[in-house]
NUVEX-118002 format. One record per residue: residue number from 1; residue in one letter; z, x negated, y of N, C-alpha, C, O, CB in turn. Coordinates in pm, whole numbers. Glycine has a CB too. Layout:
<rs>
{k NUM, r A, nc3 Z, nc1 X, nc2 Y, cac3 Z, cac1 X, cac2 Y, cc3 Z, cc1 X, cc2 Y, oc3 Z, oc1 X, oc2 Y, cbc3 Z, cbc1 X, cbc2 Y} .
...
</rs>
This chain:
<rs>
{k 1, r M, nc3 -1481, nc1 -809, nc2 1211, cac3 -1338, cac1 -824, cac2 1237, cc3 -1255, cc1 -741, cc2 1139, oc3 -1156, oc1 -789, oc2 1086, cbc3 -1304, cbc1 -785, cbc2 1381} .
{k 2, r S, nc3 -1297, nc1 -616, nc2 1116, cac3 -1215, cac1 -532, cac2 1028, cc3 -1214, cc1 -587, cc2 884, oc3 -1115, oc1 -568, oc2 812, cbc3 -1268, cbc1 -388, cbc2 1029} .
{k 3, r E, nc3 -1322, nc1 -653, nc2 843, cac3 -1323, cac1 -713, cac2 708, cc3 -1219, cc1 -825, cc2 699, oc3 -1153, oc1 -842, oc2 597, cbc3 -1464, cbc1 -769, cbc2 673} .
{k 4, r D, nc3 -1205, nc1 -900, nc2 808, cac3 -1102, cac1 -1004, cac2 813, cc3 -963, cc1 -941, cc2 805, oc3 -875, oc1 -992, oc2 735, cbc3 -1115, cbc1 -1089, cbc2 941} .
{k 5, r L, nc3 -944, nc1 -831, nc2 877, cac3 -814, cac1 -763, cac2 873, cc3 -786, cc1 -706, cc2 734, oc3 -672, oc1 -711, oc2 687, cbc3 -810, cbc1 -651, cbc2 977} .
{k 6, r V, nc3 -887, nc1 -652, nc2 669, cac3 -869, cac1 -602, cac2 532, cc3 -822, cc1 -716, cc2 442, oc3 -729, oc1 -699, oc2 363, cbc3 -1001, cbc1 -541, cbc2 477} .
{k 7, r N, nc3 -885, nc1 -831, nc2 455, cac3 -845, cac1 -947, cac2 374, cc3 -704, cc1 -995, cc2 410, oc3 -628, oc1 -1034, oc2 322, cbc3 -945, cbc1 -1061, cbc2 392} .
{k 8, r D, nc3 -670, nc1 -991, nc2 539, cac3 -536, cac1 -1030, cac2 582, cc3 -430, cc1 -934, cc2 525, oc3 -323, oc1 -978, oc2 482, cbc3 -527, cbc1 -1033, cbc2 735} .
{k 9, r I, nc3 -461, nc1 -806, nc2 524, cac3 -368, cac1 -707, cac2 467, cc3 -354, cc1 -729, cc2 317, oc3 -244, oc1 -727, oc2 263, cbc3 -417, cbc1 -562, cbc2 496} .
{k 10, r K, nc3 -467, nc1 -750, nc2 252, cac3 -463, cac1 -775, cac2 107, cc3 -376, cc1 -896, cc2 77, oc3 -296, oc1 -894, oc2 -17, cbc3 -605, cbc1 -796, cbc2 51} .
{k 11, r D, nc3 -392, nc1 -1003, nc2 155, cac3 -309, cac1 -1122, cac2 137, cc3 -162, cc1 -1091, cc2 162, oc3 -74, oc1 -1144, oc2 94, cbc3 -356, cbc1 -1233, cbc2 231} .
{k 12, r A, nc3 -135, nc1 -1005, nc2 262, cac3 4, cac1 -973, cac2 298, cc3 74, cc1 -891, cc2 190, oc3 195, oc1 -906, oc2 169, cbc3 7, cbc1 -898, cbc2 430} .
{k 13, r I, nc3 -1, nc1 -805, nc2 121, cac3 63, cac1 -719, cac2 20, cc3 54, cc1 -774, cc2 -122, oc3 119, oc1 -723, oc2 -212, cbc3 1, cbc1 -581, cbc2 24} .
{k 14, r T, nc3 -26, nc1 -877, nc2 -142, cac3 -38, cac1 -936, cac2 -276, cc3 95, cc1 -983, cc2 -334, oc3 114, oc1 -972, oc2 -455, cbc3 -134, cbc1 -1053, cbc2 -271} .
{k 15, r P, nc3 188, nc1 -1035, nc2 -253, cac3 316, cac1 -1078, cac2 -311, cc3 405, cc1 -964, cc2 -362, oc3 504, oc1 -990, oc2 -431, cbc3 393, cbc1 -1156, cbc2 -209} .
{k 16, r I, nc3 371, nc1 -839, nc2 -330, cac3 450, cac1 -726, cac2 -380, cc3 421, cc1 -711, cc2 -529, oc3 307, oc1 -688, oc2 -569, cbc3 417, cbc1 -593, cbc2 -302} .
{k 17, r N, nc3 525, nc1 -724, nc2 -609, cac3 510, cac1 -712, cac2 -754, cc3 556, cc1 -576, cc2 -804, oc3 649, oc1 -517, oc2 -750, cbc3 587, cbc1 -821, cbc2 -825} .
{k 18, r D, nc3 490, nc1 -529, nc2 -907, cac3 541, cac1 -414, cac2 -980, cc3 673, cc1 -460, cc2 -1042, oc3 674, oc1 -558, oc2 -1116, cbc3 438, cbc1 -361, cbc2 -1090} .
{k 19, r P, nc3 784, nc1 -392, nc2 -1014, cac3 913, cac1 -441, cac2 -1062, cc3 928, cc1 -440, cc2 -1214, oc3 1011, oc1 -513, oc2 -1268, cbc3 1022, cbc1 -360, cbc2 -1002} .
{k 20, r H, nc3 850, nc1 -359, nc2 -1282, cac3 861, cac1 -352, cac2 -1428, cc3 776, cc1 -457, cc2 -1497, oc3 813, oc1 -509, oc2 -1603, cbc3 820, cbc1 -214, cbc2 -1477} .
{k 21, r M, nc3 662, nc1 -488, nc2 -1437, cac3 568, cac1 -582, cac2 -1499, cc3 578, cc1 -723, cc2 -1440, oc3 542, oc1 -820, oc2 -1505, cbc3 427, cbc1 -531, cbc2 -1483} .
{k 22, r G, nc3 628, nc1 -734, nc2 -1316, cac3 635, cac1 -863, cac2 -1251, cc3 499, cc1 -918, cc2 -1211, oc3 481, oc1 -1039, oc2 -1197, cbc3 704, cbc1 -961, cbc2 -1340} .
{k 23, r I, nc3 403, nc1 -828, nc2 -1193, cac3 266, cac1 -864, cac2 -1158, cc3 232, cc1 -801, cc2 -1023, oc3 277, oc1 -690, oc2 -993, cbc3 164, cbc1 -819, cbc2 -1269} .
{k 24, r S, nc3 154, nc1 -871, nc2 -942, cac3 114, cac1 -821, cac2 -811, cc3 50, cc1 -683, cc2 -821, oc3 -27, oc1 -654, oc2 -912, cbc3 18, cbc1 -919, cbc2 -745} .
{k 25, r I, nc3 84, nc1 -597, nc2 -723, cac3 24, cac1 -464, cac2 -720, cc3 -126, cc1 -471, cc2 -696, oc3 -200, oc1 -380, oc2 -735, cbc3 90, cbc1 -378, cbc2 -612} .
{k 26, r V, nc3 -172, nc1 -578, nc2 -633, cac3 -317, cac1 -597, cac2 -613, cc3 -381, cc1 -632, cc2 -746, oc3 -483, oc1 -574, oc2 -784, cbc3 -345, cbc1 -710, cbc2 -506} .
{k 27, r D, nc3 -322, nc1 -728, nc2 -818, cac3 -378, cac1 -770, cac2 -947, cc3 -373, cc1 -658, cc2 -1051, oc3 -459, oc1 -650, oc2 -1139, cbc3 -303, cbc1 -891, cbc2 -998} .
{k 28, r M, nc3 -272, nc1 -573, nc2 -1043, cac3 -259, cac1 -463, cac2 -1139, cc3 -355, cc1 -348, cc2 -1110, oc3 -375, oc1 -262, oc2 -1196, cbc3 -117, cbc1 -411, cbc2 -1138} .
{k 29, r G, nc3 -415, nc1 -346, nc2 -991, cac3 -505, cac1 -237, cac2 -955, cc3 -435, cc1 -117, cc2 -896, oc3 -496, oc1 -12, oc2 -879, cbc3 -582, cbc1 -194, cbc2 -1075} .
{k 30, r I, nc3 -307, nc1 -130, nc2 -862, cac3 -234, cac1 -21, cac2 -797, cc3 -291, cc1 2, cc2 -658, oc3 -298, oc1 115, oc2 -611, cbc3 -82, cbc1 -53, cbc2 -789} .
{k 31, r V, nc3 -332, nc1 -106, nc2 -591, cac3 -398, cac1 -94, cac2 -461, cc3 -543, cc1 -54, cc2 -488, oc3 -623, oc1 -134, oc2 -537, cbc3 -389, cbc1 -229, cbc2 -377} .
{k 32, r Q, nc3 -575, nc1 70, nc2 -455, cac3 -707, cac1 124, cac2 -482, cc3 -806, cc1 95, cc2 -370, oc3 -925, oc1 72, oc2 -394, cbc3 -698, cbc1 272, cbc2 -504} .
{k 33, r N, nc3 -755, nc1 96, nc2 -244, cac3 -846, cac1 81, cac2 -131, cc3 -767, cc1 40, cc2 -7, oc3 -652, oc1 79, oc2 11, cbc3 -924, cbc1 211, cbc2 -105} .
{k 34, r I, nc3 -831, nc1 -40, nc2 77, cac3 -776, cac1 -77, cac2 207, cc3 -890, cc1 -62, cc2 308, oc3 -998, oc1 -118, oc2 291, cbc3 -718, cbc1 -225, cbc2 207} .
{k 35, r T, nc3 -864, nc1 16, nc2 414, cac3 -962, cac1 28, cac2 522, cc3 -891, cc1 4, cc2 654, oc3 -770, oc1 24, oc2 667, cbc3 -1031, cbc1 168, cbc2 520} .
{k 36, r V, nc3 -969, nc1 -40, nc2 753, cac3 -916, cac1 -64, cac2 886, cc3 -1008, cc1 4, cc2 987, oc3 -1130, oc1 -10, oc2 981, cbc3 -902, cbc1 -217, cbc2 916} .
{k 37, r D, nc3 -946, nc1 78, nc2 1079, cac3 -1018, cac1 141, cac2 1189, cc3 -942, cc1 107, cc2 1316, oc3 -836, oc1 162, oc2 1343, cbc3 -1031, cbc1 298, cbc2 1169} .
{k 38, r G, nc3 -997, nc1 16, nc2 1393, cac3 -927, cac1 -31, cac2 1512, cc3 -802, cc1 -108, cc2 1473, oc3 -810, oc1 -208, oc2 1402, cbc3 -891, cbc1 87, cbc2 1604} .
{k 39, r D, nc3 -686, nc1 -59, nc2 1519, cac3 -560, cac1 -125, cac2 1486, cc3 -481, cc1 -48, cc2 1381, oc3 -361, oc1 -69, oc2 1363, cbc3 -476, cbc1 -142, cbc2 1612} .
{k 40, r Q, nc3 -549, nc1 42, nc2 1311, cac3 -485, cac1 123, cac2 1208, cc3 -543, cc1 91, cc2 1070, oc3 -664, oc1 87, oc2 1051, cbc3 -501, cbc1 273, cbc2 1239} .
{k 41, r A, nc3 -453, nc1 70, nc2 975, cac3 -494, cac1 42, cac2 837, cc3 -459, cc1 163, cc2 751, oc3 -361, oc1 232, oc2 775, cbc3 -425, cbc1 -86, cbc2 783} .
{k 42, r E, nc3 -541, nc1 186, nc2 650, cac3 -511, cac1 287, cac2 550, cc3 -516, cc1 220, cc2 414, oc3 -614, oc1 155, oc2 378, cbc3 -611, cbc1 407, cbc2 557} .
{k 43, r I, nc3 -408, nc1 236, nc2 340, cac3 -396, cac1 176, cac2 207, cc3 -372, cc1 285, cc2 106, oc3 -279, oc1 365, oc2 121, cbc3 -281, cbc1 70, cbc2 203} .
{k 44, r T, nc3 -455, nc1 289, nc2 4, cac3 -440, cac1 387, cac2 -103, cc3 -380, cc1 319, cc2 -225, oc3 -431, oc1 217, oc2 -271, cbc3 -576, cbc1 454, cbc2 -137} .
{k 45, r L, nc3 -272, nc1 377, nc2 -276, cac3 -203, cac1 325, cac2 -394, cc3 -208, cc1 428, cc2 -505, oc3 -192, oc1 548, oc2 -481, cbc3 -57, cbc1 287, cbc2 -361} .
{k 46, r K, nc3 -231, nc1 381, nc2 -626, cac3 -229, cac1 470, cac2 -741, cc3 -146, cc1 402, cc2 -850, oc3 -190, oc1 304, oc2 -910, cbc3 -375, cbc1 502, cbc2 -792} .
{k 47, r P, nc3 -27, nc1 456, nc2 -876, cac3 58, cac1 394, cac2 -978, cc3 -3, cc1 408, cc2 -1117, oc3 -86, oc1 497, oc2 -1142, cbc3 198, cbc1 456, cbc2 -976} .
{k 48, r T, nc3 37, nc1 322, nc2 -1206, cac3 -15, cac1 327, cac2 -1343, cc3 44, cc1 443, cc2 -1422, oc3 -8, oc1 480, oc2 -1527, cbc3 14, cbc1 196, cbc2 -1416} .
{k 49, r N, nc3 154, nc1 499, nc2 -1372, cac3 223, cac1 608, cac2 -1440, cc3 249, cc1 718, cc2 -1337, oc3 304, oc1 689, oc2 -1230, cbc3 357, cbc1 559, cbc2 -1506} .
{k 50, r P, nc3 212, nc1 844, nc2 -1365, cac3 231, cac1 951, cac2 -1267, cc3 378, cc1 983, cc2 -1237, oc3 407, oc1 1061, oc2 -1147, cbc3 163, cbc1 1075, cbc2 -1316} .
{k 51, r G, nc3 469, nc1 924, nc2 -1311, cac3 611, cac1 943, cac2 -1287, cc3 680, cc1 814, cc2 -1244, oc3 802, oc1 805, oc2 -1250, cbc3 678, cbc1 998, cbc2 -1410} .
{k 52, r C, nc3 603, nc1 715, nc2 -1202, cac3 657, cac1 583, cac2 -1165, cc3 771, cc1 598, cc2 -1065, oc3 755, oc1 656, oc2 -958, cbc3 545, cbc1 494, cbc2 -1107} .
{k 53, r M, nc3 885, nc1 543, nc2 -1102, cac3 1003, cac1 551, cac2 -1016, cc3 1000, cc1 448, cc2 -902, oc3 1078, oc1 459, oc2 -808, cbc3 1130, cbc1 532, cbc2 -1099} .
{k 54, r S, nc3 913, nc1 350, nc2 -910, cac3 910, cac1 241, cac2 -813, cc3 805, cc1 257, cc2 -704, oc3 801, oc1 176, oc2 -612, cbc3 886, cbc1 112, cbc2 -884} .
{k 55, r I, nc3 721, nc1 359, nc2 -712, cac3 609, cac1 368, cac2 -618, cc3 655, cc1 389, cc2 -474, oc3 587, oc1 345, oc2 -381, cbc3 517, cbc1 481, cbc2 -659} .
{k 56, r T, nc3 768, nc1 454, nc2 -454, cac3 816, cac1 473, cac2 -317, cc3 852, cc1 339, cc2 -255, oc3 818, oc1 312, oc2 -140, cbc3 938, cbc1 567, cbc2 -315} .
{k 57, r R, nc3 920, nc1 255, nc2 -330, cac3 957, cac1 121, cac2 -282, cc3 832, cc1 37, cc2 -259, oc3 822, oc1 -34, oc2 -158, cbc3 1051, cbc1 51, cbc2 -384} .
{k 58, r I, nc3 737, nc1 44, nc2 -350, cac3 612, cac1 -30, cac2 -337, cc3 538, cc1 15, cc2 -211, oc3 489, oc1 -68, oc2 -135, cbc3 523, cbc1 -10, cbc2 -462} .
{k 59, r A, nc3 530, nc1 147, nc2 -190, cac3 461, cac1 201, cac2 -73, cc3 529, cc1 157, cc2 57, oc3 462, oc1 119, oc2 153, cbc3 455, cbc1 355, cbc2 -80} .
{k 60, r A, nc3 661, nc1 162, nc2 59, cac3 735, cac1 120, cac2 178, cc3 713, cc1 -28, cc2 206, oc3 692, oc1 -67, oc2 321, cbc3 885, cbc1 150, cbc2 162} .
{k 61, r D, nc3 718, nc1 -110, nc2 103, cac3 694, cac1 -254, cac2 119, cc3 553, cc1 -281, cc2 170, oc3 533, oc1 -365, oc2 258, cbc3 717, cbc1 -327, cbc2 -14} .
{k 62, r A, nc3 455, nc1 -209, nc2 116, cac3 315, cac1 -228, cac2 159, cc3 300, cc1 -191, cc2 306, oc3 231, oc1 -261, oc2 381, cbc3 219, cbc1 -143, cbc2 72} .
{k 63, r K, nc3 363, nc1 -82, nc2 348, cac3 356, cac1 -40, cac2 488, cc3 417, cc1 -147, cc2 580, oc3 356, oc1 -185, oc2 680, cbc3 428, cbc1 94, cbc2 508} .
{k 64, r I, nc3 535, nc1 -193, nc2 546, cac3 603, cac1 -295, cac2 627, cc3 520, cc1 -422, cc2 638, oc3 502, oc1 -476, oc2 747, cbc3 742, cbc1 -328, cbc2 567} .
{k 65, r R, nc3 469, nc1 -469, nc2 524, cac3 391, cac1 -593, cac2 525, cc3 259, cc1 -577, cc2 600, oc3 218, oc1 -667, oc2 673, cbc3 364, cbc1 -639, cbc2 382} .
{k 66, r A, nc3 193, nc1 -463, nc2 583, cac3 65, cac1 -441, cac2 651, cc3 85, cc1 -434, cc2 802, oc3 2, oc1 -484, oc2 878, cbc3 -1, cbc1 -311, cbc2 602} .
{k 67, r E, nc3 195, nc1 -373, nc2 846, cac3 219, cac1 -360, cac2 989, cc3 263, cc1 -492, cc2 1053, oc3 270, oc1 -501, oc2 1176, cbc3 325, cbc1 -255, cbc2 1014} .
{k 68, r K, nc3 291, nc1 -592, nc2 973, cac3 322, cac1 -725, cac2 1026, cc3 197, cc1 -810, cc2 1045, oc3 202, oc1 -917, oc2 1106, cbc3 419, cbc1 -797, cbc2 933} .
{k 69, r V, nc3 84, nc1 -761, nc2 995, cac3 -43, cac1 -834, cac2 1010, cc3 -88, cc1 -824, cc2 1156, oc3 -92, oc1 -715, oc2 1214, cbc3 -154, cbc1 -777, cbc2 914} .
{k 70, r E, nc3 -120, nc1 -939, nc2 1215, cac3 -166, cac1 -941, cac2 1353, cc3 -291, cc1 -856, cc2 1368, oc3 -388, oc1 -873, oc2 1293, cbc3 -193, cbc1 -1086, cbc2 1400} .
{k 71, r G, nc3 -288, nc1 -764, nc2 1464, cac3 -402, cac1 -675, cac2 1488, cc3 -383, cc1 -537, cc2 1429, oc3 -463, oc1 -447, oc2 1454, cbc3 -526, cbc1 -735, cbc2 1432} .
{k 72, r I, nc3 -277, nc1 -518, nc2 1349, cac3 -248, cac1 -388, cac2 1289, cc3 -122, cc1 -331, cc2 1355, oc3 -15, oc1 -391, oc2 1349, cbc3 -230, cbc1 -399, cbc2 1134} .
{k 73, r E, nc3 -137, nc1 -215, nc2 1416, cac3 -23, cac1 -147, cac2 1479, cc3 41, cc1 -46, cc2 1383, oc3 162, oc1 -29, oc2 1383, cbc3 -68, cbc1 -76, cbc2 1607} .
{k 74, r K, nc3 -43, nc1 19, nc2 1303, cac3 8, cac1 124, cac2 1215, cc3 -65, cc1 118, cc2 1082, oc3 -186, oc1 98, oc2 1076, cbc3 -10, cbc1 264, cbc2 1280} .
{k 75, r A, nc3 13, nc1 136, nc2 975, cac3 -44, cac1 145, cac2 841, cc3 -9, cc1 282, cc2 783, oc3 106, oc1 324, oc2 784, cbc3 9, cbc1 29, cbc2 749} .
{k 76, r I, nc3 -109, nc1 348, nc2 734, cac3 -90, cac1 477, cac2 666, cc3 -107, cc1 451, cc2 518, oc3 -209, oc1 398, oc2 473, cbc3 -192, cbc1 586, cbc2 718} .
{k 77, r I, nc3 -6, nc1 490, nc2 443, cac3 -8, cac1 470, cac2 298, cc3 -33, cc1 604, cc2 231, oc3 33, oc1 703, oc2 261, cbc3 125, cbc1 407, cbc2 249} .
{k 78, r T, nc3 -129, nc1 606, nc2 140, cac3 -157, cac1 726, cac2 63, cc3 -136, cc1 695, cc2 -85, oc3 -204, oc1 610, oc2 -142, cbc3 -302, cbc1 778, cbc2 90} .
{k 79, r V, nc3 -40, nc1 765, nc2 -144, cac3 -16, cac1 753, cac2 -288, cc3 -92, cc1 865, cc2 -356, oc3 -81, oc1 982, oc2 -317, cbc3 138, cbc1 759, cbc2 -322} .
{k 80, r E, nc3 -170, nc1 830, nc2 -457, cac3 -247, cac1 927, cac2 -534, cc3 -206, cc1 920, cc2 -680, oc3 -161, oc1 816, oc2 -727, cbc3 -399, cbc1 903, cbc2 -520} .
{k 81, r G, nc3 -221, nc1 1031, nc2 -750, cac3 -199, cac1 1030, cac2 -895, cc3 -53, cc1 1023, cc2 -936, oc3 -23, oc1 981, oc2 -1048, cbc3 -272, cbc1 917, cbc2 -955} .
{k 82, r H, nc3 36, nc1 1062, nc2 -849, cac3 179, cac1 1063, cac2 -881, cc3 231, cc1 1206, cc2 -868, oc3 185, oc1 1282, oc2 -783, cbc3 259, cbc1 965, cbc2 -786} .
{k 83, r A, nc3 324, nc1 1242, nc2 -952, cac3 379, cac1 1377, cac2 -952, cc3 440, cc1 1415, cc2 -817, oc3 440, oc1 1533, oc2 -780, cbc3 484, cbc1 1390, cbc2 -1060} .
{k 84, r M, nc3 491, nc1 1318, nc2 -744, cac3 556, cac1 1343, cac2 -615, cc3 475, cc1 1287, cc2 -497, oc3 532, oc1 1260, oc2 -391, cbc3 696, cbc1 1283, cbc2 -614} .
{k 85, r A, nc3 346, nc1 1270, nc2 -515, cac3 263, cac1 1204, cac2 -415, cc3 275, cc1 1268, cc2 -277, oc3 290, oc1 1197, oc2 -177, cbc3 118, cbc1 1207, cbc2 -458} .
{k 86, r E, nc3 270, nc1 1399, nc2 -269, cac3 274, cac1 1466, cac2 -139, cc3 405, cc1 1435, cc2 -65, oc3 403, oc1 1404, oc2 54, cbc3 258, cbc1 1618, cbc2 -158} .
{k 87, r S, nc3 516, nc1 1443, nc2 -134, cac3 647, cac1 1414, cac2 -74, cc3 659, cc1 1267, cc2 -34, oc3 710, oc1 1236, oc2 74, cbc3 760, cbc1 1452, cbc2 -171} .
{k 88, r I, nc3 612, nc1 1179, nc2 -121, cac3 618, cac1 1035, cac2 -91, cc3 534, cc1 1004, cc2 32, oc3 580, oc1 934, oc2 122, cbc3 569, cbc1 952, cbc2 -213} .
{k 89, r N, nc3 413, nc1 1056, nc2 38, cac3 325, cac1 1030, cac2 151, cc3 386, cc1 1079, cc2 282, oc3 378, oc1 1012, oc2 385, cbc3 189, cbc1 1096, cbc2 129} .
{k 90, r E, nc3 446, nc1 1197, nc2 277, cac3 508, cac1 1253, cac2 398, cc3 625, cc1 1164, cc2 443, oc3 640, oc1 1136, oc2 562, cbc3 558, cbc1 1398, cbc2 372} .
{k 91, r M, nc3 707, nc1 1121, nc2 349, cac3 823, cac1 1039, cac2 383, cc3 782, cc1 901, cc2 436, oc3 838, oc1 854, oc2 535, cbc3 912, cbc1 1024, cbc2 260} .
{k 92, r I, nc3 687, nc1 836, nc2 370, cac3 647, cac1 700, cac2 406, cc3 576, cc1 695, cc2 542, oc3 589, oc1 596, oc2 614, cbc3 555, cbc1 641, cbc2 299} .
{k 93, r N, nc3 504, nc1 799, nc2 576, cac3 420, cac1 796, cac2 696, cc3 480, cc1 869, cc2 816, oc3 408, oc1 904, oc2 909, cbc3 287, cbc1 854, cbc2 665} .
{k 94, r R, nc3 609, nc1 892, nc2 814, cac3 675, cac1 959, cac2 929, cc3 660, cc1 877, cc2 1053, oc3 708, oc1 916, oc2 1159, cbc3 823, cbc1 984, cbc2 903} .
</rs>
């Protein structure tokens, strides 16, 4: 079941494009990992640039879309490799 949910989440966030490249964050490799434990998803994002100005918007969009997937109550987003990762993670996961 969790593998199906992982695929459903991946499908839900695939339409999110990097605003600078116009390419899906999944296709670009920004989405590093998706795991599901019960009704909670964890998504790890790694921007291509450690100073990416769009990663907060991307992370927020990924959280919203993942939480709309049937069977997911909460999505935790972890941004890695960004200069402001700690602050972004705290803000997105309140």
